[in-house]
C-alpha positions in Angstrom: -3.4 19.0 -1.7 -3.4 15.5 -0.1 -0.1 13.7 -0.1 0.7 10.0 -0.3 3.9 8.1 0.2 4.4 4.8 -1.7 7.2 2.7 -0.2 9.2 0.5 -2.5 11.6 -2.3 -1.5 13.5 -4.5 -3.8 11.2 -7.4 -4.9 8.0 -5.3 -4.9 5.2 -6.4 -7.2 5.3 -3.9 -10.0 1.5 -3.8 -10.8 0.7 -3.3 -7.2 2.9 -0.3 -7.0 2.6 1.4 -10.4 -1.2 1.2 -10.7 -1.8 3.0 -7.4 0.9 5.6 -8.3 -0.7 6.2 -11.7 -4.3 6.3 -10.5 -3.6 8.5 -7.5 -1.7 11.0 -9.7 -4.6 11.1 -12.2 -6.8 12.0 -9.2 -4.6 14.9 -8.4 -3.0 13.5 -5.3 0.7 14.4 -4.7 2.4 11.0 -4.7 6.0 10.6 -3.5 7.7 7.2 -4.2 10.3 6.3 -1.7 12.8 3.5 -2.1 13.6 2.1 1.3 17.3 1.6 0.7 18.0 3.3 -2.7 16.3 5.4 -5.4 16.9 2.6 -7.9 14.5 -0.2 -6.9 14.0 -3.5 -8.8 10.6 -5.2 -8.8 9.9 -8.9 -8.6 9.8 -9.1 -12.4 13.1 -7.2 -12.9 11.4 -3.9 -13.7 13.5 -1.1 -12.3 11.9 2.0 -10.9 13.6 5.3 -10.1 12.1 6.4 -6.9 11.6 10.1 -6.1 13.7 9.8 -2.9 14.9 7.3 -0.4 13.2 6.6 3.0 16.0 8.5 4.7 15.3 11.6 2.5 11.6 11.8 3.4 11.0 15.0 5.2 7.3 15.5 4.6 4.2 14.5 6.4 1.8 12.4 4.3 -1.9 11.8 4.5 -1.5 8.1 3.5 1.1 5.4 3.3 0.9 2.7 0.5 2.7 -0.7 0.8 2.9 -2.7 -2.4 3.2 -6.5 -2.0 5.3 -9.1 -3.6 6.7 -11.8 -1.4 10.3 -10.5 -1.4 9.2 -6.9 -1.4 7.0 -7.3 1.6 9.7 -9.2 3.5 12.1 -6.4 2.7 9.6 -3.8 4.0 9.0 -5.8 7.2 12.6 -6.1 8.2 13.2 -2.3 7.9 12.7 -0.8 11.4 12.0 2.7 9.9 9.2 1.3 7.8 7.7 -0.6 10.7 7.9 2.6 12.9 6.3 4.6 10.1 3.4 2.1 9.8 2.8 2.1 13.5 2.9 5.9 13.7 0.4 6.3 10.8 -2.0 3.8 12.4 -1.6 5.5 15.8 -2.4 8.9 14.4 -5.4 7.7 12.4 -3.9 8.2 9.0 -4.6 6.0 6.1 -2.4 2.9 5.5 -3.0 0.7 2.4 -1.3 -2.6 1.9 -1.8 -5.2 -0.9 -0.9 -8.9 -1.5 1.6 -10.2 1.1 2.0 -6.8 2.7 -1.0 -7.0 5.0 0.1 -10.3 6.6 3.9 -9.7 6.5 4.1 -6.0 7.2 0.9 -5.0 8.9 0.5 -8.1 11.0 3.9 -9.8 11.6 6.1 -6.7 11.6 3.9 -3.8 12.8 1.2 -5.7 14.7 -1.6 -3.3 13.6 -4.2 -5.8 12.3 -5.6 -7.0 15.7 -9.4 -6.8 15.7 -9.5 -5.5 12.1 -11.1 -7.0 9.0 -8.5 -7.6 6.2 -7.7 -9.4 3.0 -4.4 -10.5 1.5 -2.8 -12.9 -1.0 -4.4 -16.4 -0.8 -2.6 -18.4 1.8 -0.9 -15.5 3.7 -4.0 -15.1 5.9 -2.9 -18.3 7.7 -0.1 -16.3 9.2 -2.5 -13.8 10.7 -4.1 -14.2 14.1 -6.5 -11.9 16.0 -7.9 -10.3 12.8 -10.9 -11.2 10.6 -9.9 -12.4 7.1 -12.2 -11.8 4.1 -12.0 -13.1 0.6 -13.2 -9.8 -0.8 -10.8 -8.3 -3.4 -10.4 -5.1 -1.3 -11.3 -4.5 2.3 -11.6 -1.1 4.0 -11.7 -1.2 7.8 -11.4 2.3 9.2 -8.0 3.7 8.2 -6.7 0.4 6.8 -7.2 -0.6 3.2 -6.1 -4.1 2.2 -6.3 -6.0 -1.1 -5.6 -9.5 -2.4 -3.1 -9.3 -5.3 -1.9 -7.6 -8.6 -5.3 -8.3 -10.2 -7.0 -6.2 -7.6 -4.6 -3.2 -8.0 -7.2 -1.0 -9.9 -9.9 -1.5 -7.2 -7.2 -1.0 -4.5 -6.2 2.3 -6.1 -9.8 3.5 -6.4 -10.4 2.6 -2.7 -7.4 4.7 -1.7 -8.7 7.6 -3.8 -12.1 7.3 -2.3 -10.8 7.4 1.2 -8.7 10.5 0.5 -10.8 12.5 -2.0 -14.3 11.0 -1.7 -16.5 8.6 -3.7 -17.1 11.1 -6.6 -13.5 11.5 -7.4 -12.9 7.7 -7.1 -15.8 7.0 -9.5 -14.5 9.7 -11.9 -11.0 7.9 -12.1 -12.6 4.5 -12.3 -14.7 5.6 -15.3 -11.6 7.4 -16.8 -9.6 4.2 -16.8 -12.6 2.0 -17.7 -12.2 0.0 -14.5 -15.9 -1.0 -14.4 
């Protein structure tokens, strides 16, 4: 079974985290939610989530890493050295890294410096912070092992892209139909 780690930091955008968690579990992926500092993580709209573990407690190897956005959540991910090292390690080893909203610019570019030469998308305006990469206004962009998306309103499509990358287009389409995404 393929395994995915979703990293949550205080200030995360709830829809951008919970939609992928839900869709990926529906698809049969093993999803572990890790709070970077604590198991009790509060989103940008004061919704509290009880993570499965903390970042320090992770002892598994995953097939993919998912980084929800939210301005404060992305900033909190970006200043955590363990998160940045994990992102760099996943990219270097060719594993899937998916980031949405502010996370592509703030975490993937500014903190981890893994967007160079890549095509990406992000929350409107954050692309101005990115140099050396090709910005797209597409709702979701897949460039090799990197999947990026614009905002909370793109969370369903973002989730389906992750499922497609890990389990194939048939499974992705099955889940999209199941949730009436299209």
